[in-house]
PAZAPA-4460 file (N, C-alpha, C; in steps of 0.05 Angstrom, whole numbers, plus 32768, in hexadecimal, padded with zeros to 4 digits):
% residues 69
    n_x    n_y    n_z   ca_x   ca_y   ca_z    c_x    c_y    c_z   seq   type   mol
   8284   86EF   8A05   829B   86EE   89F3   82B2   86E0   8A05     1      X     A
   82C1   86CE   89F6   82D4   86BE   8A03   82EE   86CF   8A0A     2      X     A
   82F8   86C9   8A22   8312   86D6   8A28   8328   86C0   8A24     3      X     A
   8340   86CD   8A1A   8357   86B9   8A14   8370   86CC   8A19     4      X     A
   8385   86BE   8A1F   839F   86CC   8A23   83AF   86C6   8A09     5      X     A
   83BB   86DA   89FC   83CA   86D7   89E5   83E2   86C8   89EC     6      X     A
   83E7   86B3   89D9   83FC   86A0   89DE   8418   86AD   89D7     7      X     A
   8418   86C6   89C7   842F   86D3   89C0   843B   86E8   89D4     8      X     A
   8425   86FA   89DA   842D   8711   89EB   8422   870F   8A05     9      X     A
   8412   86FA   8A0C   8407   86F7   8A26   83EF   8709   8A31    10      X     A
   83E7   8719   8A20   83D2   872C   8A29   83B5   8720   8A27    11      X     A
   83A4   8727   8A3B   838A   871D   8A39   8379   872B   8A23    12      X     A
   836A   8719   8A14   8359   8726   89FD   833E   8718   89FE    13      X     A
   832B   8723   89EF   8311   8719   89ED   830B   8710   89D1    14      X     A
   82FE   86FD   89CD   82F5   86F3   89B1   8300   86D6   89AD    15      X     A
   8305   86CF   8994   830C   86B5   898D   832A   86B3   898A    16      X     A
   8337   86C9   8985   8354   86C7   8981   835B   86BE   8964    17      X     A
   8373   86BB   8960   837F   86B3   8943   8392   869B   8948    18      X     A
   8397   868C   8931   83A6   8675   8931   83C6   8682   8930    19      X     A
   83D5   867C   8944   83EF   8685   8944   8404   867A   8935    20      X     A
   8400   8665   8927   8412   8656   8919   841D   8666   8901    21      X     A
   8435   8669   88FC   844C   865B   8902   845C   8666   891A    22      X     A
   8453   867B   8927   8461   8685   893E   8460   8672   8957    23      X     A
   8447   8668   895B   8442   8656   8972   8430   863E   8966    24      X     A
   8432   8626   8971   8424   8610   8969   8409   860C   8976    25      X     A
   8407   8618   898F   83EE   8615   89A1   83E7   862F   89AA    26      X     A
   83CD   8630   89AF   83C0   8648   89BE   83B2   865A   89A6    27      X     A
   83AC   8673   89AE   83A1   8688   899F   83B0   869F   89A2    28      X     A
   83B3   86B2   898D   83BE   86C9   898F   83AD   86E1   8989    29      X     A
   83B5   86F8   8995   83A2   870F   8991   83A8   871A   8974    30      X     A
   8395   872E   896C   8393   873A   8952   83AF   8749   894D    31      X     A
   83BA   8756   8961   83D2   8766   895E   83EA   8752   8957    32      X     A
   83EC   873D   8967   8402   872A   8962   83FF   871D   8947    33      X     A
   83E6   8718   893E   83DF   870B   8928   83E9   871E   8910    34      X     A
   83E2   8737   8912   83EB   874A   88FD   8408   874F   88FD    35      X     A
   8415   8752   8914   8430   8759   8915   8445   8743   8911    36      X     A
   843C   872A   891A   844F   8713   891B   8446   86FC   890B    37      X     A
   842D   86F3   890F   8426   86D8   8901   8423   86DC   88E4    38      X     A
   8414   86F1   88DA   8410   86F4   88BD   842B   86F6   88AE    39      X     A
   843B   870A   88B9   8455   870E   88AA   8467   86F3   88A9    40      X     A
   8465   86E4   88BD   8471   86C9   88BF   8469   86B5   88AB    41      X     A
   844C   86B6   88A7   8441   86A8   8892   8448   86AF   8878    42      X     A
   8448   86C9   8872   8452   86D3   8858   846F   86CC   8850    43      X     A
   8480   86CE   8867   849B   86C5   8864   849F   86A7   885C    44      X     A
   848F   8696   8869   848E   8679   8861   8485   8676   8844    45      X     A
   8473   8684   883D   8469   8681   8821   8480   868A   880C    46      X     A
   848D   86A0   8814   84A5   86A5   8801   84B9   8690   8801    47      X     A
   84BF   8685   8817   84D1   866C   8819   84C8   8655   8806    48      X     A
   84AE   8650   880D   84A3   8639   87FD   84A4   8640   87E0    49      X     A
   849E   8655   87D7   849F   865D   87BA   84BC   865B   87B0    50      X     A
   84D0   8664   87C0   84EB   8664   87B8   84F8   8647   87B4    51      X     A
   84EF   8637   87C7   84F6   861A   87C4   84E5   8605   87B7    52      X     A
   84CD   8610   87B0   84BC   85FE   87A2   84AD   85EC   87B3    53      X     A
   84A7   85F3   87CC   849B   85E0   87E0   847C   85E6   87DF    54      X     A
   846E   85D2   87E6   8450   85D5   87E9   844A   85DA   8807    55      X     A
   8431   85E0   880B   8426   85EA   8827   842C   85D4   883D    56      X     A
   842C   85BA   8836   842F   85A6   884C   844A   85A8   8858    57      X     A
   845C   85B6   884E   8477   85BB   885A   8476   85D1   886E    58      X     A
   8461   85E2   886E   845C   85F5   8882   845C   85EA   889E    59      X     A
   8455   85D2   88A5   8451   85C9   88BC   8467   85B8   88C6    60      X     A
   847F   85B8   88B7   8497   85AA   88C1   84A9   85BC   88CC    61      X     A
   84AA   85BB   88EB   84BA   85CF   88FA   84D9   85CD   88F4    62      X     A
   84E1   85B6   88ED   84FD   85B3   88E8   8508   85BD   88CC    63      X     A
   84F7   85B9   88B9   84FE   85C0   889D   84FB   85E0   8899    64      X     A
   84E8   85ED   88A6   84E3   8608   88A1   84E6   861A   88B8    65      X     A
   84FA   862A   88B7   8500   863C   88CD   8500   8656   88BD    66      X     A
   84F7   866E   88C9   84F6   8687   88BC   8511   8690   88BA    67      X     A
   8517   869D   88A3   8532   86A9   889E   8533   86C2   88AA    68      X     A
   853F   86C6   88BF   8542   86DF   88CF   855C   86E5   88D3    69      X     A
***
């Protein structure tokens, strides 16, 4: 099994990890950070896209999309 360090919390994990986008652009994140931070951020981006009528290609524009916090 592959060992990796979560790019969000920094804890060592085993397995393949998860895509941390939109929280981080590089690395892999653990299941806990994926559930607690990454997935909610993705859902928030989807709500913003729906509100403003944007399509998914806008998800990858760092300057245009900032989470409303």
